OpenMM code with the backbone's topology and positions (N, CA, C; nanometers):
from openmm import Vec3, app, unit

residues = "UNK UNK UNK UNK UNK UNK UNK UNK UNK UNK UNK UNK UNK UNK UNK UNK UNK UNK UNK UNK UNK UNK UNK UNK UNK UNK UNK UNK UNK UNK UNK UNK UNK UNK UNK UNK UNK UNK UNK UNK UNK UNK UNK UNK UNK UNK UNK UNK UNK UNK UNK UNK UNK UNK UNK UNK UNK UNK UNK UNK UNK UNK UNK UNK UNK UNK UNK UNK UNK UNK UNK UNK UNK UNK UNK UNK UNK UNK UNK UNK UNK UNK UNK UNK UNK UNK UNK UNK UNK UNK UNK UNK UNK UNK UNK UNK UNK UNK UNK UNK UNK UNK UNK".split()
positions = [
    Vec3(8.0163, 9.9091, 9.8003),
    Vec3(8.1556, 9.8923, 9.7622),
    Vec3(8.2082, 10.0077, 9.6640),
    Vec3(8.3418, 10.0346, 9.7110),
    Vec3(8.4081, 10.1314, 9.6346),
    Vec3(8.4809, 10.0782, 9.5346),
    Vec3(8.4949, 10.1696, 9.4357),
    Vec3(8.5848, 10.1396, 9.3025),
    Vec3(8.6578, 10.2261, 9.2753),
    Vec3(8.7684, 10.1847, 9.2103),
    Vec3(8.8809, 10.2754, 9.1603),
    Vec3(8.8834, 10.2888, 9.0308),
    Vec3(8.8549, 10.4014, 8.9653),
    Vec3(8.8561, 10.4133, 8.8156),
    Vec3(8.9802, 10.3769, 8.7377),
    Vec3(9.0948, 10.4427, 8.7963),
    Vec3(9.2218, 10.4424, 8.7736),
    Vec3(9.3022, 10.4344, 8.8459),
    Vec3(9.4065, 10.3466, 8.8575),
    Vec3(9.5158, 10.3402, 8.9618),
    Vec3(9.5876, 10.4647, 8.9943),
    Vec3(9.5989, 10.5650, 8.8890),
    Vec3(9.6527, 10.7058, 8.9343),
    Vec3(9.5615, 10.7789, 9.0366),
    Vec3(9.4321, 10.7360, 9.0658),
    Vec3(9.3448, 10.7937, 9.1487),
    Vec3(9.3883, 10.7880, 9.2905),
    Vec3(9.4539, 10.6553, 9.3112),
    Vec3(9.5326, 10.6492, 9.4436),
    Vec3(9.6290, 10.7247, 9.5067),
    Vec3(9.6051, 10.7550, 9.6447),
    Vec3(9.7319, 10.8278, 9.6722),
    Vec3(9.8553, 10.7635, 9.6567),
    Vec3(9.9718, 10.8194, 9.6551),
    Vec3(10.1105, 10.7707, 9.6319),
    Vec3(10.1244, 10.6545, 9.7383),
    Vec3(10.1027, 10.6772, 9.8542),
    Vec3(10.1409, 10.5495, 9.9541),
    Vec3(10.0548, 10.4440, 9.9334),
    Vec3(9.9313, 10.4701, 9.8811),
    Vec3(9.8358, 10.3624, 9.8496),
    Vec3(9.9323, 10.2653, 9.7256),
    Vec3(9.9558, 10.3633, 9.6431),
    Vec3(10.0080, 10.3041, 9.5103),
    Vec3(10.1444, 10.2303, 9.5555),
    Vec3(10.2181, 10.2699, 9.6453),
    Vec3(10.3861, 10.2390, 9.6909),
    Vec3(10.3076, 10.0674, 9.7753),
    Vec3(10.2047, 10.0699, 9.8463),
    Vec3(10.1758, 9.9683, 9.9203),
    Vec3(10.1308, 9.8595, 9.8145),
    Vec3(10.0585, 9.8758, 9.7137),
    Vec3(10.0030, 9.7765, 9.5969),
    Vec3(10.1442, 9.7417, 9.5423),
    Vec3(10.2049, 9.8094, 9.5022),
    Vec3(10.3573, 9.7689, 9.4169),
    Vec3(10.4342, 9.6881, 9.4955),
    Vec3(10.4448, 9.7034, 9.6043),
    Vec3(10.5606, 9.6041, 9.7323),
    Vec3(10.4561, 9.5010, 9.7410),
    Vec3(10.3606, 9.4855, 9.7751),
    Vec3(10.2638, 9.3657, 9.7802),
    Vec3(10.2952, 9.2861, 9.6569),
    Vec3(10.2789, 9.3393, 9.5452),
    Vec3(10.2590, 9.2658, 9.4386),
    Vec3(10.4090, 9.2064, 9.3882),
    Vec3(10.5162, 9.2612, 9.4425),
    Vec3(10.6795, 9.2125, 9.4336),
    Vec3(10.6776, 9.0939, 9.5446),
    Vec3(10.6122, 9.1051, 9.6577),
    Vec3(10.5941, 9.0119, 9.7528),
    Vec3(10.4863, 8.9010, 9.7687),
    Vec3(10.4320, 8.8455, 9.6385),
    Vec3(10.3368, 8.7433, 9.6385),
    Vec3(10.2304, 8.7934, 9.6871),
    Vec3(10.2013, 8.9244, 9.7015),
    Vec3(10.0536, 8.9815, 9.7877),
    Vec3(10.0510, 9.0058, 9.8849),
    Vec3(10.1592, 8.9945, 9.9498),
    Vec3(10.1378, 9.0128, 10.0919),
    Vec3(10.2189, 9.1439, 10.1653),
    Vec3(10.1578, 9.2023, 10.2605),
    Vec3(10.2399, 9.3062, 10.3246),
    Vec3(10.1830, 9.2643, 10.4663),
    Vec3(10.2887, 9.3389, 10.5601),
    Vec3(10.2683, 9.3671, 10.7138),
    Vec3(10.2731, 9.4764, 10.7624),
    Vec3(10.2253, 9.5083, 10.8797),
    Vec3(10.2625, 9.6367, 10.9399),
    Vec3(10.3502, 9.5976, 11.0654),
    Vec3(10.4598, 9.6167, 11.0840),
    Vec3(10.5650, 9.5835, 11.1744),
    Vec3(10.6466, 9.7021, 11.2258),
    Vec3(10.6889, 9.7000, 11.3717),
    Vec3(10.7809, 9.7732, 11.4453),
    Vec3(10.9107, 9.7212, 11.4461),
    Vec3(11.0213, 9.7705, 11.3942),
    Vec3(11.1524, 9.7307, 11.3953),
    Vec3(11.2319, 9.8465, 11.4132),
    Vec3(11.3493, 9.8311, 11.4476),
    Vec3(11.4376, 9.9318, 11.5013),
    Vec3(11.4911, 10.0223, 11.3781),
    Vec3(11.4889, 9.9346, 11.2623),
    Vec3(11.5488, 10.0138, 11.1429),
    Vec3(11.4437, 10.1161, 11.0778),
    Vec3(11.3041, 10.1111, 11.1297),
    Vec3(11.2239, 10.2213, 11.0926),
    Vec3(11.1832, 10.3341, 11.2106),
    Vec3(11.2389, 10.2678, 11.3257),
    Vec3(11.1763, 10.3636, 11.4457),
    Vec3(11.0246, 10.3755, 11.4683),
    Vec3(10.9863, 10.2878, 11.4417),
    Vec3(10.8367, 10.2654, 11.4601),
    Vec3(10.7715, 10.1643, 11.3477),
    Vec3(10.6452, 10.2174, 11.3629),
    Vec3(10.5698, 10.1129, 11.2537),
    Vec3(10.5805, 10.1423, 11.1088),
    Vec3(10.6119, 10.0373, 11.0405),
    Vec3(10.5996, 10.0679, 10.8908),
    Vec3(10.5666, 9.9416, 10.8046),
    Vec3(10.5065, 9.9823, 10.6776),
    Vec3(10.4569, 9.8491, 10.6102),
    Vec3(10.5567, 9.7966, 10.5306),
    Vec3(10.5836, 9.6720, 10.5210),
    Vec3(10.6926, 9.5740, 10.4883),
    Vec3(10.6363, 9.4806, 10.4244),
    Vec3(10.7321, 9.4258, 10.3132),
    Vec3(10.6731, 9.3278, 10.2176),
    Vec3(10.8237, 9.2602, 10.1888),
    Vec3(10.8415, 9.1408, 10.2726),
    Vec3(10.9946, 9.0733, 10.2526),
    Vec3(11.1005, 9.1671, 10.3153),
    Vec3(11.1774, 9.1893, 10.2377),
    Vec3(11.2909, 9.2898, 10.2685),
    Vec3(11.2443, 9.4091, 10.2565),
    Vec3(11.1744, 9.4299, 10.1788),
    Vec3(11.1361, 9.5953, 10.1232),
    Vec3(11.0460, 9.6555, 10.2472),
    Vec3(11.0891, 9.7920, 10.2699),
    Vec3(10.9746, 9.8623, 10.3557),
    Vec3(10.9555, 9.9939, 10.3278),
    Vec3(10.8535, 10.0328, 10.3535),
    Vec3(10.8132, 10.1835, 10.2885),
    Vec3(10.8064, 10.2740, 10.4479),
    Vec3(10.9661, 10.3255, 10.4165),
    Vec3(11.0144, 10.4104, 10.4988),
    Vec3(11.1023, 10.5036, 10.4684),
    Vec3(11.0890, 10.6402, 10.4963),
    Vec3(11.1933, 10.7445, 10.4342),
    Vec3(11.2334, 10.8436, 10.5520),
    Vec3(11.3837, 10.8248, 10.5661),
    Vec3(11.4525, 10.8733, 10.6906),
    Vec3(11.4076, 11.0221, 10.6953),
    Vec3(11.4152, 11.0628, 10.5670),
    Vec3(11.3865, 11.2315, 10.5359),
    Vec3(11.2482, 11.2597, 10.5965),
    Vec3(11.1700, 11.1717, 10.5637),
    Vec3(11.0110, 11.1988, 10.5907),
    Vec3(10.9628, 11.1141, 10.6721),
    Vec3(10.9468, 11.1411, 10.8121),
    Vec3(10.9091, 11.0446, 10.9170),
    Vec3(10.7544, 11.0167, 10.9104),
    Vec3(10.6985, 11.1179, 10.8492),
    Vec3(10.5462, 11.1013, 10.8483),
    Vec3(10.4941, 10.9886, 10.7263),
    Vec3(10.5932, 10.9581, 10.6267),
    Vec3(10.5823, 10.8829, 10.5041),
    Vec3(10.5218, 10.7439, 10.5650),
    Vec3(10.6204, 10.6828, 10.6464),
    Vec3(10.5822, 10.5456, 10.7133),
    Vec3(10.4442, 10.5503, 10.7689),
    Vec3(10.3994, 10.6314, 10.8523),
    Vec3(10.2532, 10.6557, 10.9232),
    Vec3(10.1514, 10.6695, 10.8114),
    Vec3(10.2029, 10.7607, 10.7045),
    Vec3(10.0998, 10.7549, 10.6255),
    Vec3(10.0657, 10.6262, 10.5243),
    Vec3(10.1717, 10.5415, 10.5124),
    Vec3(10.1500, 10.4067, 10.4406),
    Vec3(10.0608, 10.3134, 10.5508),
    Vec3(10.0867, 10.3310, 10.6824),
    Vec3(10.0398, 10.2520, 10.7663),
    Vec3(9.8909, 10.2657, 10.7842),
    Vec3(9.8488, 10.3907, 10.7792),
    Vec3(9.7195, 10.4485, 10.7710),
    Vec3(9.6382, 10.4321, 10.6342),
    Vec3(9.7122, 10.4122, 10.5362),
    Vec3(9.6317, 10.3859, 10.4093),
    Vec3(9.5862, 10.2226, 10.3933),
    Vec3(9.6510, 10.1410, 10.4826),
    Vec3(9.5957, 9.9919, 10.4767),
    Vec3(9.4177, 10.0190, 10.4900),
    Vec3(9.4032, 10.0825, 10.5770),
    Vec3(9.2310, 10.0563, 10.6089),
    Vec3(9.1652, 10.1232, 10.4663),
    Vec3(9.2105, 10.2261, 10.4088),
    Vec3(9.1539, 10.2842, 10.2734),
    Vec3(9.1517, 10.1529, 10.1795),
    Vec3(9.2640, 10.0919, 10.1551),
    Vec3(9.2967, 10.0017, 10.0699),
    Vec3(9.1945, 9.8686, 10.0949),
    Vec3(9.1747, 9.8526, 10.2265),
    Vec3(9.0907, 9.7474, 10.2536),
    Vec3(8.9309, 9.7916, 10.2186),
    Vec3(8.8920, 9.8956, 10.2334),
    Vec3(8.7753, 9.9691, 10.2273),
    Vec3(8.7396, 9.9649, 10.0559),
    Vec3(8.8665, 9.9803, 10.0012),
    Vec3(8.8190, 9.9853, 9.8311),
    Vec3(8.8597, 9.8361, 9.7848),
    Vec3(8.8543, 9.7409, 9.8753),
    Vec3(8.8704, 9.5889, 9.8433),
    Vec3(8.9762, 9.5844, 9.7519),
    Vec3(9.0972, 9.6491, 9.7968),
    Vec3(9.2286, 9.5777, 9.7133),
    Vec3(9.3124, 9.5087, 9.7940),
    Vec3(9.2718, 9.5368, 9.9463),
    Vec3(9.3604, 9.4194, 10.0572),
    Vec3(9.2580, 9.3775, 10.1214),
    Vec3(9.2844, 9.2526, 10.1896),
    Vec3(9.2015, 9.1936, 10.2803),
    Vec3(9.2976, 9.1554, 10.4008),
    Vec3(9.2472, 9.1159, 10.5210),
    Vec3(9.3056, 9.0774, 10.6300),
    Vec3(9.3822, 8.9455, 10.6078),
    Vec3(9.4829, 8.9215, 10.6541),
    Vec3(9.5732, 8.8143, 10.6174),
    Vec3(9.5170, 8.7194, 10.7365),
    Vec3(9.5824, 8.6104, 10.7600),
    Vec3(9.5965, 8.4921, 10.8772),
    Vec3(9.6230, 8.5469, 10.9779),
    Vec3(9.7123, 8.6353, 11.0073),
    Vec3(9.7674, 8.6802, 11.1341),
    Vec3(9.7519, 8.8376, 11.1317),
    Vec3(9.7389, 8.8736, 11.2700),
    Vec3(9.7119, 9.0362, 11.2750),
    Vec3(9.7852, 9.0844, 11.2409),
    Vec3(9.7706, 9.2022, 11.1762),
    Vec3(9.8744, 9.2976, 11.0724),
    Vec3(9.9475, 9.2398, 10.9888),
    Vec3(9.8651, 9.1493, 10.9112),
    Vec3(9.9195, 9.0796, 10.7941),
    Vec3(9.8194, 9.1086, 10.6764),
    Vec3(9.8276, 9.1312, 10.5855),
    Vec3(9.7532, 9.1870, 10.4784),
    Vec3(9.7581, 9.1181, 10.3364),
    Vec3(9.6900, 9.0746, 10.2403),
    Vec3(9.6872, 9.0171, 10.1285),
    Vec3(9.6243, 9.0969, 10.0063),
    Vec3(9.6782, 9.0982, 9.9045),
    Vec3(9.6120, 9.1676, 9.7835),
    Vec3(9.4890, 9.0718, 9.7654),
    Vec3(9.3722, 9.1137, 9.7194),
    Vec3(9.2429, 9.0715, 9.6666),
    Vec3(9.2608, 9.0666, 9.5141),
    Vec3(9.1744, 8.9978, 9.4447),
    Vec3(9.2110, 8.9822, 9.2801),
    Vec3(9.1986, 9.1053, 9.2369),
    Vec3(9.1373, 9.2209, 9.2653),
    Vec3(9.1125, 9.3479, 9.2206),
    Vec3(9.2648, 9.4211, 9.2601),
    Vec3(9.3070, 9.3770, 9.3942),
    Vec3(9.4128, 9.4495, 9.4417),
    Vec3(9.5517, 9.3818, 9.3261),
    Vec3(9.5363, 9.2558, 9.2991),
    Vec3(9.6247, 9.2224, 9.2045),
    Vec3(9.6629, 9.2999, 9.0622),
    Vec3(9.5128, 9.3190, 9.0216),
    Vec3(9.5001, 9.3768, 8.8771),
    Vec3(9.5578, 9.5161, 8.9023),
    Vec3(9.5297, 9.6041, 8.9793),
    Vec3(9.5644, 9.7395, 9.0215),
    Vec3(9.7369, 9.7241, 9.0257),
    Vec3(9.7588, 9.6226, 9.1093),
    Vec3(9.9367, 9.6262, 9.1588),
    Vec3(10.0073, 9.6187, 9.0295),
    Vec3(9.9219, 9.5179, 8.9227),
    Vec3(10.0216, 9.4723, 8.7977),
    Vec3(9.9982, 9.6105, 8.7108),
    Vec3(9.9134, 9.6895, 8.6926),
    Vec3(9.8701, 9.8028, 8.6285),
    Vec3(9.9666, 9.9299, 8.6747),
    Vec3(9.9859, 9.9306, 8.8063),
    Vec3(10.0848, 10.0278, 8.8551),
    Vec3(10.2439, 9.9892, 8.8284),
    Vec3(10.2795, 9.8803, 8.7933),
    Vec3(10.3856, 9.8316, 8.7688),
    Vec3(10.4142, 9.8557, 8.6570),
    Vec3(10.3502, 9.8418, 8.5867),
    Vec3(10.3653, 9.8408, 8.4263),
    Vec3(10.3916, 9.9879, 8.4130),
    Vec3(10.2945, 10.0697, 8.4317),
    Vec3(10.3028, 10.2233, 8.4228),
    Vec3(10.4329, 10.2924, 8.4902),
    Vec3(10.4905, 10.2256, 8.6091),
    Vec3(10.6281, 10.2803, 8.6521),
    Vec3(10.7421, 10.2368, 8.5815),
    Vec3(10.7371, 10.1407, 8.5298),
    Vec3(10.8119, 10.0711, 8.4665),
    Vec3(10.8414, 10.1457, 8.3186),
    Vec3(10.7193, 10.1887, 8.2405),
    Vec3(10.7170, 10.2638, 8.1339),
    Vec3(10.7391, 10.3954, 8.1447),
    Vec3(10.7538, 10.4602, 8.2755),
    Vec3(10.7816, 10.5850, 8.3369),
    Vec3(10.9416, 10.6168, 8.3506),
    Vec3(10.9926, 10.5065, 8.3790),
    Vec3(11.1578, 10.4889, 8.3789),
    Vec3(11.2320, 10.5018, 8.2658),
] * unit.nanometer
topology = app.Topology()
chain = topology.addChain("A")
for resn in residues:
    res = topology.addResidue(resn, chain)
    for name in ("N", "CA", "C"):
        topology.addAtom(name, app.Element.getBySymbol(name[0]), res)
């Protein structure tokens, strides 16, 4: 089992996934839609896509497997759907609080 000592040790794309999952009831998905010109991580109406950096969406999609290994996400009931684990919820809350404090 992998453990995360502090939320800041996660890559920025991994942190972003946990944040949007927390805002979407703990669920994210990888989907292809025309507004992202390929696969992107989505949580409700939010998407992790940056038109100025086409590799950002790809990095986020690839980060899903790392988050599963770290036991922060688990596979959902449908393919390409993922849910926060209990530990994932804890990290998501910590990241959200730190972001609000930094604003």
